[in-house]
PDB file of N, CA, C, O and CB in Angstrom:
ATOM      1  N   UNK A   1    -181.223  95.458-109.288  1.00  0.00           N
ATOM      2  CA  UNK A   1    -181.990  94.569-110.156  1.00  0.00           C
ATOM      3  C   UNK A   1    -182.042  95.178-111.559  1.00  0.00           C
ATOM      4  O   UNK A   1    -182.082  96.399-111.713  1.00  0.00           O
ATOM      5  CB  UNK A   1    -183.434  94.335-109.592  1.00  0.00           C
ATOM      6  N   UNK A   2    -182.040  94.342-112.547  1.00  0.00           N
ATOM      7  CA  UNK A   2    -182.059  94.752-113.945  1.00  0.00           C
ATOM      8  C   UNK A   2    -183.392  95.392-114.316  1.00  0.00           C
ATOM      9  O   UNK A   2    -184.452  94.956-113.868  1.00  0.00           O
ATOM     10  CB  UNK A   2    -181.781  93.557-114.848  1.00  0.00           C
ATOM     11  N   UNK A   3    -183.318  96.430-115.141  1.00  0.00           N
ATOM     12  CA  UNK A   3    -184.532  97.076-115.641  1.00  0.00           C
ATOM     13  C   UNK A   3    -185.137  96.230-116.761  1.00  0.00           C
ATOM     14  O   UNK A   3    -184.415  95.663-117.582  1.00  0.00           O
ATOM     15  CB  UNK A   3    -184.227  98.516-116.145  1.00  0.00           C
ATOM     16  N   UNK A   4    -186.456  96.153-116.786  1.00  0.00           N
ATOM     17  CA  UNK A   4    -187.169  95.379-117.801  1.00  0.00           C
ATOM     18  C   UNK A   4    -187.834  96.340-118.771  1.00  0.00           C
ATOM     19  O   UNK A   4    -188.466  97.315-118.364  1.00  0.00           O
ATOM     20  CB  UNK A   4    -188.220  94.429-117.154  1.00  0.00           C
ATOM     21  N   UNK A   5    -187.685  96.054-120.062  1.00  0.00           N
ATOM     22  CA  UNK A   5    -188.312  96.855-121.113  1.00  0.00           C
ATOM     23  C   UNK A   5    -189.518  96.104-121.656  1.00  0.00           C
ATOM     24  O   UNK A   5    -189.472  94.885-121.821  1.00  0.00           O
ATOM     25  CB  UNK A   5    -187.302  97.175-122.256  1.00  0.00           C
ATOM     26  N   UNK A   6    -190.592  96.823-121.932  1.00  0.00           N
ATOM     27  CA  UNK A   6    -191.769  96.233-122.591  1.00  0.00           C
ATOM     28  C   UNK A   6    -191.571  96.429-124.090  1.00  0.00           C
ATOM     29  O   UNK A   6    -191.413  97.559-124.552  1.00  0.00           O
ATOM     30  CB  UNK A   6    -193.136  96.897-122.088  1.00  0.00           C
ATOM     31  N   UNK A   7    -191.578  95.340-124.849  1.00  0.00           N
ATOM     32  CA  UNK A   7    -191.368  95.410-126.287  1.00  0.00           C
ATOM     33  C   UNK A   7    -192.502  94.689-127.012  1.00  0.00           C
ATOM     34  O   UNK A   7    -193.292  93.972-126.398  1.00  0.00           O
ATOM     35  CB  UNK A   7    -190.002  94.800-126.670  1.00  0.00           C
ATOM     36  N   UNK A   8    -192.568  94.888-128.314  1.00  0.00           N
ATOM     37  CA  UNK A   8    -193.512  94.162-129.166  1.00  0.00           C
ATOM     38  C   UNK A   8    -192.687  93.271-130.095  1.00  0.00           C
ATOM     39  O   UNK A   8    -191.817  93.754-130.820  1.00  0.00           O
ATOM     40  CB  UNK A   8    -194.444  95.153-129.986  1.00  0.00           C
ATOM     41  N   UNK A   9    -192.968  91.972-130.067  1.00  0.00           N
ATOM     42  CA  UNK A   9    -192.272  91.011-130.913  1.00  0.00           C
ATOM     43  C   UNK A   9    -193.138  90.770-132.144  1.00  0.00           C
ATOM     44  O   UNK A   9    -194.253  90.263-132.018  1.00  0.00           O
ATOM     45  CB  UNK A   9    -191.978  89.670-130.145  1.00  0.00           C
ATOM     46  N   UNK A  10    -192.646  91.124-133.340  1.00  0.00           N
ATOM     47  CA  UNK A  10    -193.462  90.931-134.538  1.00  0.00           C
ATOM     48  C   UNK A  10    -193.637  89.453-134.867  1.00  0.00           C
ATOM     49  O   UNK A  10    -192.707  88.658-134.728  1.00  0.00           O
ATOM     50  CB  UNK A  10    -192.835  91.655-135.725  1.00  0.00           C
ATOM     51  N   UNK A  11    -194.827  89.101-135.297  1.00  0.00           N
ATOM     52  CA  UNK A  11    -195.115  87.744-135.762  1.00  0.00           C
ATOM     53  C   UNK A  11    -195.892  87.857-137.071  1.00  0.00           C
ATOM     54  O   UNK A  11    -196.216  88.961-137.507  1.00  0.00           O
ATOM     55  CB  UNK A  11    -195.924  86.920-134.684  1.00  0.00           C
ATOM     56  N   UNK A  12    -196.184  86.740-137.686  1.00  0.00           N
ATOM     57  CA  UNK A  12    -196.910  86.750-138.956  1.00  0.00           C
ATOM     58  C   UNK A  12    -198.321  87.324-138.810  1.00  0.00           C
ATOM     59  O   UNK A  12    -198.823  87.967-139.731  1.00  0.00           O
ATOM     60  CB  UNK A  12    -196.985  85.338-139.522  1.00  0.00           C
ATOM     61  N   UNK A  13    -198.957  87.101-137.670  1.00  0.00           N
ATOM     62  CA  UNK A  13    -200.340  87.573-137.464  1.00  0.00           C
ATOM     63  C   UNK A  13    -200.389  88.987-136.887  1.00  0.00           C
ATOM     64  O   UNK A  13    -200.949  89.898-137.496  1.00  0.00           O
ATOM     65  CB  UNK A  13    -201.089  86.616-136.532  1.00  0.00           C
ATOM     66  N   UNK A  14    -199.813  89.153-135.743  1.00  0.00           N
ATOM     67  CA  UNK A  14    -199.783  90.447-135.050  1.00  0.00           C
ATOM     68  C   UNK A  14    -198.709  90.372-133.976  1.00  0.00           C
ATOM     69  O   UNK A  14    -198.304  89.284-133.567  1.00  0.00           O
ATOM     70  CB  UNK A  14    -201.188  90.807-134.424  1.00  0.00           C
ATOM     71  N   UNK A  15    -198.259  91.509-133.533  1.00  0.00           N
ATOM     72  CA  UNK A  15    -197.197  91.539-132.527  1.00  0.00           C
ATOM     73  C   UNK A  15    -197.671  90.934-131.205  1.00  0.00           C
ATOM     74  O   UNK A  15    -198.849  90.997-130.856  1.00  0.00           O
ATOM     75  CB  UNK A  15    -196.716  92.978-132.305  1.00  0.00           C
ATOM     76  N   UNK A  16    -196.721  90.351-130.487  1.00  0.00           N
ATOM     77  CA  UNK A  16    -196.958  89.844-129.134  1.00  0.00           C
ATOM     78  C   UNK A  16    -196.138  90.707-128.187  1.00  0.00           C
ATOM     79  O   UNK A  16    -194.941  90.900-128.400  1.00  0.00           O
ATOM     80  CB  UNK A  16    -196.576  88.313-129.001  1.00  0.00           C
ATOM     81  N   UNK A  17    -196.770  91.224-127.150  1.00  0.00           N
ATOM     82  CA  UNK A  17    -196.043  92.006-126.157  1.00  0.00           C
ATOM     83  C   UNK A  17    -195.158  91.082-125.332  1.00  0.00           C
ATOM     84  O   UNK A  17    -195.496  89.922-125.094  1.00  0.00           O
ATOM     85  CB  UNK A  17    -197.019  92.786-125.244  1.00  0.00           C
ATOM     86  N   UNK A  18    -194.028  91.613-124.904  1.00  0.00           N
ATOM     87  CA  UNK A  18    -193.090  90.814-124.115  1.00  0.00           C
ATOM     88  C   UNK A  18    -192.270  91.740-123.236  1.00  0.00           C
ATOM     89  O   UNK A  18    -192.125  92.928-123.523  1.00  0.00           O
ATOM     90  CB  UNK A  18    -192.166  89.962-125.030  1.00  0.00           C
ATOM     91  N   UNK A  19    -191.739  91.178-122.162  1.00  0.00           N
ATOM     92  CA  UNK A  19    -190.799  91.889-121.304  1.00  0.00           C
ATOM     93  C   UNK A  19    -189.404  91.387-121.627  1.00  0.00           C
ATOM     94  O   UNK A  19    -189.173  90.182-121.722  1.00  0.00           O
ATOM     95  CB  UNK A  19    -191.135  91.690-119.790  1.00  0.00           C
ATOM     96  N   UNK A  20    -188.472  92.322-121.796  1.00  0.00           N
ATOM     97  CA  UNK A  20    -187.096  91.995-122.144  1.00  0.00           C
ATOM     98  C   UNK A  20    -186.170  92.534-121.071  1.00  0.00           C
ATOM     99  O   UNK A  20    -186.248  93.707-120.705  1.00  0.00           O
ATOM    100  CB  UNK A  20    -186.719  92.565-123.530  1.00  0.00           C
ATOM    101  N   UNK A  21    -185.294  91.675-120.567  1.00  0.00           N
ATOM    102  CA  UNK A  21    -184.293  92.080-119.588  1.00  0.00           C
ATOM    103  C   UNK A  21    -182.914  91.821-120.186  1.00  0.00           C
ATOM    104  O   UNK A  21    -182.593  90.700-120.581  1.00  0.00           O
ATOM    105  CB  UNK A  21    -184.476  91.315-118.230  1.00  0.00           C
ATOM    106  N   UNK A  22    -182.110  92.871-120.245  1.00  0.00           N
ATOM    107  CA  UNK A  22    -180.790  92.801-120.860  1.00  0.00           C
ATOM    108  C   UNK A  22    -179.734  92.892-119.763  1.00  0.00           C
ATOM    109  O   UNK A  22    -179.778  93.807-118.942  1.00  0.00           O
ATOM    110  CB  UNK A  22    -180.600  93.934-121.915  1.00  0.00           C
ATOM    111  N   UNK A  23    -178.780  91.951-119.738  1.00  0.00           N
ATOM    112  CA  UNK A  23    -177.739  92.008-118.710  1.00  0.00           C
ATOM    113  C   UNK A  23    -176.806  93.203-118.907  1.00  0.00           C
ATOM    114  O   UNK A  23    -176.765  93.799-119.983  1.00  0.00           O
ATOM    115  CB  UNK A  23    -176.930  90.716-118.712  1.00  0.00           C
ATOM    116  N   UNK A  24    -176.078  93.534-117.884  1.00  0.00           N
ATOM    117  CA  UNK A  24    -175.096  94.611-117.963  1.00  0.00           C
ATOM    118  C   UNK A  24    -173.938  94.187-118.859  1.00  0.00           C
ATOM    119  O   UNK A  24    -173.685  92.997-119.048  1.00  0.00           O
ATOM    120  CB  UNK A  24    -174.581  94.993-116.553  1.00  0.00           C
ATOM    121  N   UNK A  25    -173.250  95.168-119.402  1.00  0.00           N
ATOM    122  CA  UNK A  25    -172.087  94.887-120.230  1.00  0.00           C
ATOM    123  C   UNK A  25    -172.464  94.702-121.686  1.00  0.00           C
ATOM    124  O   UNK A  25    -173.590  94.976-122.102  1.00  0.00           O
ATOM    125  CB  UNK A  25    -171.373  93.659-119.726  1.00  0.00           C
ATOM    126  N   UNK A  26    -171.499  94.233-122.440  1.00  0.00           N
ATOM    127  CA  UNK A  26    -171.724  94.020-123.868  1.00  0.00           C
ATOM    128  C   UNK A  26    -171.890  92.531-124.142  1.00  0.00           C
ATOM    129  O   UNK A  26    -171.274  91.688-123.491  1.00  0.00           O
ATOM    130  CB  UNK A  26    -170.557  94.602-124.705  1.00  0.00           C
ATOM    131  N   UNK A  27    -172.736  92.231-125.120  1.00  0.00           N
ATOM    132  CA  UNK A  27    -172.982  90.842-125.500  1.00  0.00           C
ATOM    133  C   UNK A  27    -171.892  90.331-126.404  1.00  0.00           C
ATOM    134  O   UNK A  27    -170.891  91.017-126.612  1.00  0.00           O
ATOM    135  CB  UNK A  27    -174.330  90.699-126.183  1.00  0.00           C
ATOM    136  N   UNK A  28    -172.057  89.173-126.932  1.00  0.00           N
ATOM    137  CA  UNK A  28    -173.302  88.410-126.913  1.00  0.00           C
ATOM    138  C   UNK A  28    -173.507  87.679-125.581  1.00  0.00           C
ATOM    139  O   UNK A  28    -172.556  87.345-124.875  1.00  0.00           O
ATOM    140  CB  UNK A  28    -173.313  87.409-128.061  1.00  0.00           C
ATOM    141  N   UNK A  29    -174.767  87.447-125.273  1.00  0.00           N
ATOM    142  CA  UNK A  29    -175.150  86.739-124.054  1.00  0.00           C
ATOM    143  C   UNK A  29    -175.918  85.471-124.423  1.00  0.00           C
ATOM    144  O   UNK A  29    -176.528  85.405-125.491  1.00  0.00           O
ATOM    145  CB  UNK A  29    -176.004  87.651-123.129  1.00  0.00           C
ATOM    146  N   UNK A  30    -175.893  84.479-123.559  1.00  0.00           N
ATOM    147  CA  UNK A  30    -176.821  83.360-123.761  1.00  0.00           C
ATOM    148  C   UNK A  30    -178.233  83.867-123.506  1.00  0.00           C
ATOM    149  O   UNK A  30    -178.424  84.806-122.734  1.00  0.00           O
ATOM    150  CB  UNK A  30    -176.478  82.147-122.818  1.00  0.00           C
ATOM    151  N   UNK A  31    -179.211  83.262-124.141  1.00  0.00           N
ATOM    152  CA  UNK A  31    -180.586  83.726-124.009  1.00  0.00           C
ATOM    153  C   UNK A  31    -181.491  82.690-123.389  1.00  0.00           C
ATOM    154  O   UNK A  31    -181.231  81.488-123.449  1.00  0.00           O
ATOM    155  CB  UNK A  31    -181.125  84.123-125.343  1.00  0.00           C
ATOM    156  N   UNK A  32    -182.563  83.183-122.791  1.00  0.00           N
ATOM    157  CA  UNK A  32    -183.558  82.309-122.192  1.00  0.00           C
ATOM    158  C   UNK A  32    -184.941  82.931-122.415  1.00  0.00           C
ATOM    159  O   UNK A  32    -185.104  84.149-122.345  1.00  0.00           O
ATOM    160  CB  UNK A  32    -183.272  82.088-120.666  1.00  0.00           C
ATOM    161  N   UNK A  33    -185.930  82.074-122.684  1.00  0.00           N
ATOM    162  CA  UNK A  33    -187.319  82.505-122.788  1.00  0.00           C
ATOM    163  C   UNK A  33    -188.020  82.060-121.514  1.00  0.00           C
ATOM    164  O   UNK A  33    -188.003  80.881-121.161  1.00  0.00           O
ATOM    165  CB  UNK A  33    -188.023  81.916-124.073  1.00  0.00           C
ATOM    166  N   UNK A  34    -188.635  83.014-120.830  1.00  0.00           N
ATOM    167  CA  UNK A  34    -189.337  82.731-119.574  1.00  0.00           C
ATOM    168  C   UNK A  34    -190.832  82.671-119.895  1.00  0.00           C
ATOM    169  O   UNK A  34    -191.422  83.672-120.300  1.00  0.00           O
ATOM    170  CB  UNK A  34    -189.024  83.829-118.465  1.00  0.00           C
ATOM    171  N   UNK A  35    -191.434  81.511-119.716  1.00  0.00           N
ATOM    172  CA  UNK A  35    -192.848  81.315-120.040  1.00  0.00           C
ATOM    173  C   UNK A  35    -193.672  81.431-118.762  1.00  0.00           C
ATOM    174  O   UNK A  35    -193.370  80.801-117.748  1.00  0.00           O
ATOM    175  CB  UNK A  35    -193.082  79.932-120.725  1.00  0.00           C
ATOM    176  N   UNK A  36    -194.722  82.252-118.834  1.00  0.00           N
ATOM    177  CA  UNK A  36    -195.560  82.462-117.655  1.00  0.00           C
ATOM    178  C   UNK A  36    -196.505  81.287-117.428  1.00  0.00           C
ATOM    179  O   UNK A  36    -196.664  80.411-118.279  1.00  0.00           O
ATOM    180  CB  UNK A  36    -196.360  83.755-117.797  1.00  0.00           C
ATOM    181  N   UNK A  37    -197.119  81.300-116.264  1.00  0.00           N
ATOM    182  CA  UNK A  37    -198.074  80.260-115.900  1.00  0.00           C
ATOM    183  C   UNK A  37    -199.471  80.621-116.413  1.00  0.00           C
ATOM    184  O   UNK A  37    -199.621  81.552-117.205  1.00  0.00           O
ATOM    185  CB  UNK A  37    -198.095  80.056-114.368  1.00  0.00           C
ATOM    186  N   UNK A  38    -200.470  79.901-115.971  1.00  0.00           N
ATOM    187  CA  UNK A  38    -201.838  80.091-116.455  1.00  0.00           C
ATOM    188  C   UNK A  38    -202.429  81.444-116.060  1.00  0.00           C
ATOM    189  O   UNK A  38    -203.439  81.864-116.625  1.00  0.00           O
ATOM    190  CB  UNK A  38    -202.722  78.985-115.930  1.00  0.00           C
ATOM    191  N   UNK A  39    -201.810  82.129-115.097  1.00  0.00           N
ATOM    192  CA  UNK A  39    -202.325  83.413-114.654  1.00  0.00           C
ATOM    193  C   UNK A  39    -201.774  84.579-115.469  1.00  0.00           C
ATOM    194  O   UNK A  39    -202.186  85.720-115.257  1.00  0.00           O
ATOM    195  CB  UNK A  39    -202.005  83.614-113.200  1.00  0.00           C
ATOM    196  N   UNK A  40    -200.870  84.325-116.379  1.00  0.00           N
ATOM    197  CA  UNK A  40    -200.337  85.367-117.242  1.00  0.00           C
ATOM    198  C   UNK A  40    -199.027  85.939-116.737  1.00  0.00           C
ATOM    199  O   UNK A  40    -198.429  85.444-115.781  1.00  0.00           O
ATOM    200  CB  UNK A  40    -201.338  86.465-117.388  1.00  0.00           C
ATOM    201  N   UNK A  41    -198.608  86.981-117.398  1.00  0.00           N
ATOM    202  CA  UNK A  41    -197.321  87.620-117.112  1.00  0.00           C
ATOM    203  C   UNK A  41    -197.486  88.576-115.936  1.00  0.00           C
ATOM    204  O   UNK A  41    -197.914  89.718-116.101  1.00  0.00           O
ATOM    205  CB  UNK A  41    -196.779  88.374-118.362  1.00  0.00           C
ATOM    206  N   UNK A  42    -197.142  88.093-114.761  1.00  0.00           N
ATOM    207  CA  UNK A  42    -197.294  88.882-113.540  1.00  0.00           C
ATOM    208  C   UNK A  42    -195.955  89.308-112.972  1.00  0.00           C
ATOM    209  O   UNK A  42    -194.902  89.082-113.569  1.00  0.00           O
ATOM    210  CB  UNK A  42    -198.063  88.096-112.500  1.00  0.00           C
ATOM    211  N   UNK A  43    -196.018  89.923-111.819  1.00  0.00           N
ATOM    212  CA  UNK A  43    -194.813  90.436-111.177  1.00  0.00           C
ATOM    213  C   UNK A  43    -193.809  89.343-110.844  1.00  0.00           C
ATOM    214  O   UNK A  43    -192.602  89.578-110.908  1.00  0.00           O
ATOM    215  CB  UNK A  43    -195.179  91.177-109.923  1.00  0.00           C
ATOM    216  N   UNK A  44    -194.284  88.153-110.489  1.00  0.00           N
ATOM    217  CA  UNK A  44    -193.357  87.074-110.165  1.00  0.00           C
ATOM    218  C   UNK A  44    -192.541  86.653-111.390  1.00  0.00           C
ATOM    219  O   UNK A  44    -191.348  86.374-111.270  1.00  0.00           O
ATOM    220  CB  UNK A  44    -194.121  85.873-109.604  1.00  0.00           C
ATOM    221  N   UNK A  45    -193.168  86.605-112.553  1.00  0.00           N
ATOM    222  CA  UNK A  45    -192.455  86.250-113.781  1.00  0.00           C
ATOM    223  C   UNK A  45    -191.498  87.376-114.162  1.00  0.00           C
ATOM    224  O   UNK A  45    -190.393  87.111-114.633  1.00  0.00           O
ATOM    225  CB  UNK A  45    -193.452  85.965-114.940  1.00  0.00           C
ATOM    226  N   UNK A  46    -191.905  88.623-113.966  1.00  0.00           N
ATOM    227  CA  UNK A  46    -191.009  89.754-114.239  1.00  0.00           C
ATOM    228  C   UNK A  46    -189.781  89.701-113.335  1.00  0.00           C
ATOM    229  O   UNK A  46    -188.671  89.975-113.791  1.00  0.00           O
ATOM    230  CB  UNK A  46    -191.751  91.092-114.048  1.00  0.00           C
ATOM    231  N   UNK A  47    -189.958  89.358-112.075  1.00  0.00           N
ATOM    232  CA  UNK A  47    -188.810  89.229-111.167  1.00  0.00           C
ATOM    233  C   UNK A  47    -187.880  88.112-111.618  1.00  0.00           C
ATOM    234  O   UNK A  47    -186.659  88.264-111.570  1.00  0.00           O
ATOM    235  CB  UNK A  47    -189.286  88.966-109.730  1.00  0.00           C
ATOM    236  N   UNK A  48    -188.449  86.984-112.060  1.00  0.00           N
ATOM    237  CA  UNK A  48    -187.624  85.881-112.551  1.00  0.00           C
ATOM    238  C   UNK A  48    -186.859  86.288-113.808  1.00  0.00           C
ATOM    239  O   UNK A  48    -185.696  85.922-113.980  1.00  0.00           O
ATOM    240  CB  UNK A  48    -188.494  84.651-112.838  1.00  0.00           C
ATOM    241  N   UNK A  49    -187.517  87.044-114.681  1.00  0.00           N
ATOM    242  CA  UNK A  49    -186.874  87.517-115.906  1.00  0.00           C
ATOM    243  C   UNK A  49    -185.691  88.422-115.557  1.00  0.00           C
ATOM    244  O   UNK A  49    -184.610  88.276-116.126  1.00  0.00           O
ATOM    245  CB  UNK A  49    -187.890  88.272-116.804  1.00  0.00           C
ATOM    246  N   UNK A  50    -185.891  89.341-114.638  1.00  0.00           N
ATOM    247  CA  UNK A  50    -184.808  90.230-114.197  1.00  0.00           C
ATOM    248  C   UNK A  50    -183.687  89.433-113.537  1.00  0.00           C
ATOM    249  O   UNK A  50    -182.513  89.757-113.712  1.00  0.00           O
ATOM    250  CB  UNK A  50    -185.347  91.294-113.218  1.00  0.00           C
ATOM    251  N   UNK A  51    -184.034  88.409-112.793  1.00  0.00           N
ATOM    252  CA  UNK A  51    -183.020  87.594-112.116  1.00  0.00           C
ATOM    253  C   UNK A  51    -182.123  86.887-113.134  1.00  0.00           C
ATOM    254  O   UNK A  51    -180.913  86.787-112.929  1.00  0.00           O
ATOM    255  CB  UNK A  51    -183.692  86.558-111.189  1.00  0.00           C
ATOM    256  N   UNK A  52    -182.711  86.397-114.231  1.00  0.00           N
ATOM    257  CA  UNK A  52    -181.889  85.799-115.283  1.00  0.00           C
ATOM    258  C   UNK A  52    -180.899  86.820-115.832  1.00  0.00           C
ATOM    259  O   UNK A  52    -179.721  86.510-116.008  1.00  0.00           O
ATOM    260  CB  UNK A  52    -182.774  85.252-116.418  1.00  0.00           C
ATOM    261  N   UNK A  53    -181.376  88.046-116.105  1.00  0.00           N
ATOM    262  CA  UNK A  53    -180.488  89.086-116.631  1.00  0.00           C
ATOM    263  C   UNK A  53    -179.410  89.452-115.617  1.00  0.00           C
ATOM    264  O   UNK A  53    -178.265  89.700-115.996  1.00  0.00           O
ATOM    265  CB  UNK A  53    -181.294  90.335-117.015  1.00  0.00           C
ATOM    266  N   UNK A  54    -179.759  89.486-114.347  1.00  0.00           N
ATOM    267  CA  UNK A  54    -178.771  89.770-113.305  1.00  0.00           C
ATOM    268  C   UNK A  54    -177.658  88.729-113.289  1.00  0.00           C
ATOM    269  O   UNK A  54    -176.555  88.997-112.813  1.00  0.00           O
ATOM    270  CB  UNK A  54    -179.445  89.829-111.938  1.00  0.00           C
ATOM    271  N   UNK A  55    -177.950  87.550-113.808  1.00  0.00           N
ATOM    272  CA  UNK A  55    -176.969  86.463-113.846  1.00  0.00           C
ATOM    273  C   UNK A  55    -176.386  86.250-115.238  1.00  0.00           C
ATOM    274  O   UNK A  55    -175.820  85.193-115.518  1.00  0.00           O
ATOM    275  CB  UNK A  55    -177.604  85.177-113.362  1.00  0.00           C
ATOM    276  N   UNK A  56    -176.522  87.253-116.120  1.00  0.00           N
ATOM    277  CA  UNK A  56    -175.828  87.226-117.398  1.00  0.00           C
ATOM    278  C   UNK A  56    -176.578  86.674-118.591  1.00  0.00           C
ATOM    279  O   UNK A  56    -175.973  86.438-119.637  1.00  0.00           O
ATOM    280  CB  UNK A  56    -174.636  86.466-117.245  1.00  0.00           C
ATOM    281  N   UNK A  57    -177.887  86.461-118.465  1.00  0.00           N
ATOM    282  CA  UNK A  57    -178.695  85.951-119.570  1.00  0.00           C
ATOM    283  C   UNK A  57    -179.562  87.061-120.153  1.00  0.00           C
ATOM    284  O   UNK A  57    -180.122  87.868-119.410  1.00  0.00           O
ATOM    285  CB  UNK A  57    -179.573  84.777-119.101  1.00  0.00           C
ATOM    286  N   UNK A  58    -179.677  87.106-121.481  1.00  0.00           N
ATOM    287  CA  UNK A  58    -180.684  87.938-122.126  1.00  0.00           C
ATOM    288  C   UNK A  58    -181.999  87.195-121.944  1.00  0.00           C
ATOM    289  O   UNK A  58    -182.135  86.064-122.410  1.00  0.00           O
ATOM    290  CB  UNK A  58    -180.353  88.211-123.663  1.00  0.00           C
ATOM    291  N   UNK A  59    -182.963  87.805-121.282  1.00  0.00           N
ATOM    292  CA  UNK A  59    -184.191  87.105-120.915  1.00  0.00           C
ATOM    293  C   UNK A  59    -185.410  87.766-121.543  1.00  0.00           C
ATOM    294  O   UNK A  59    -185.599  88.978-121.441  1.00  0.00           O
ATOM    295  CB  UNK A  59    -184.345  87.059-119.396  1.00  0.00           C
ATOM    296  N   UNK A  60    -186.227  86.955-122.190  1.00  0.00           N
ATOM    297  CA  UNK A  60    -187.447  87.426-122.836  1.00  0.00           C
ATOM    298  C   UNK A  60    -188.633  86.670-122.249  1.00  0.00           C
ATOM    299  O   UNK A  60    -188.645  85.439-122.224  1.00  0.00           O
ATOM    300  CB  UNK A  60    -187.375  87.239-124.382  1.00  0.00           C
ATOM    301  N   UNK A  61    -189.627  87.416-121.780  1.00  0.00           N
ATOM    302  CA  UNK A  61    -190.848  86.824-121.234  1.00  0.00           C
ATOM    303  C   UNK A  61    -192.023  87.284-122.082  1.00  0.00           C
ATOM    304  O   UNK A  61    -192.557  88.367-121.843  1.00  0.00           O
ATOM    305  CB  UNK A  61    -191.053  87.215-119.734  1.00  0.00           C
ATOM    306  N   UNK A  62    -192.443  86.489-123.071  1.00  0.00           N
ATOM    307  CA  UNK A  62    -193.576  86.887-123.901  1.00  0.00           C
ATOM    308  C   UNK A  62    -194.887  86.816-123.113  1.00  0.00           C
ATOM    309  O   UNK A  62    -195.100  85.907-122.310  1.00  0.00           O
ATOM    310  CB  UNK A  62    -193.659  85.997-125.149  1.00  0.00           C
ATOM    311  N   UNK A  63    -195.747  87.786-123.361  1.00  0.00           N
ATOM    312  CA  UNK A  63    -197.074  87.794-122.741  1.00  0.00           C
ATOM    313  C   UNK A  63    -197.998  87.046-123.692  1.00  0.00           C
ATOM    314  O   UNK A  63    -198.558  87.641-124.612  1.00  0.00           O
ATOM    315  CB  UNK A  63    -197.594  89.272-122.460  1.00  0.00           C
ATOM    316  N   UNK A  64    -198.159  85.753-123.475  1.00  0.00           N
ATOM    317  CA  UNK A  64    -198.895  84.909-124.397  1.00  0.00           C
ATOM    318  C   UNK A  64    -200.380  85.229-124.453  1.00  0.00           C
ATOM    319  O   UNK A  64    -201.084  84.754-125.344  1.00  0.00           O
ATOM    320  CB  UNK A  64    -198.709  83.483-124.022  1.00  0.00           C
ATOM    321  N   UNK A  65    -200.866  86.038-123.503  1.00  0.00           N
ATOM    322  CA  UNK A  65    -202.264  86.460-123.512  1.00  0.00           C
ATOM    323  C   UNK A  65    -202.439  87.886-124.044  1.00  0.00           C
ATOM    324  O   UNK A  65    -203.543  88.429-123.985  1.00  0.00           O
ATOM    325  CB  UNK A  65    -202.841  86.361-122.109  1.00  0.00           C
ATOM    326  N   UNK A  66    -201.385  88.494-124.556  1.00  0.00           N
ATOM    327  CA  UNK A  66    -201.459  89.901-124.964  1.00  0.00           C
ATOM    328  C   UNK A  66    -202.375  90.142-126.156  1.00  0.00           C
ATOM    329  O   UNK A  66    -202.789  91.276-126.399  1.00  0.00           O
ATOM    330  CB  UNK A  66    -200.084  90.404-125.292  1.00  0.00           C
ATOM    331  N   UNK A  67    -202.694  89.099-126.896  1.00  0.00           N
ATOM    332  CA  UNK A  67    -203.608  89.263-128.039  1.00  0.00           C
ATOM    333  C   UNK A  67    -205.000  88.752-127.728  1.00  0.00           C
ATOM    334  O   UNK A  67    -205.812  88.552-128.632  1.00  0.00           O
ATOM    335  CB  UNK A  67    -203.065  88.541-129.262  1.00  0.00           C
ATOM    336  N   UNK A  68    -205.272  88.543-126.466  1.00  0.00           N
ATOM    337  CA  UNK A  68    -206.593  88.062-126.066  1.00  0.00           C
ATOM    338  C   UNK A  68    -206.454  86.916-125.099  1.00  0.00           C
ATOM    339  O   UNK A  68    -205.353  86.425-124.847  1.00  0.00           O
ATOM    340  CB  UNK A  68    -207.414  87.631-127.282  1.00  0.00           C
ATOM    341  N   UNK A  69    -207.564  86.500-124.566  1.00  0.00           N
ATOM    342  CA  UNK A  69    -207.564  85.425-123.567  1.00  0.00           C
ATOM    343  C   UNK A  69    -207.355  84.059-124.178  1.00  0.00           C
ATOM    344  O   UNK A  69    -206.751  83.905-125.239  1.00  0.00           O
ATOM    345  CB  UNK A  69    -208.856  85.431-122.801  1.00  0.00           C
ATOM    346  N   UNK A  70    -207.867  83.088-123.483  1.00  0.00           N
ATOM    347  CA  UNK A  70    -207.713  81.713-123.900  1.00  0.00           C
ATOM    348  C   UNK A  70    -208.426  81.545-125.187  1.00  0.00           C
ATOM    349  O   UNK A  70    -208.438  80.449-125.747  1.00  0.00           O
ATOM    350  CB  UNK A  70    -208.230  80.734-122.853  1.00  0.00           C
TER     351      UNK A  70
END
C-alpha cells in the first residue's frame, strides 16, 4: 500500500492540513481530491486515498476540519 504524507496546503487565510498519496514511478499523474464525510478525515478516507495512489493517481485528501470544527 502507498505511504501517505501529512502536508500543509497554503491558502489565503491559513494552511489546511491534508494527506497526500503519491503513486510509484515518475509523473505526471492524473490527480484526484478525496473529500471526507461529516466525521472528518479518518482511516477509511486515508485507505481510499492510498488506493487511488496504488492505481496511478496523485491523491490529496484535505482535512476540512483542520482549522476548527463546523
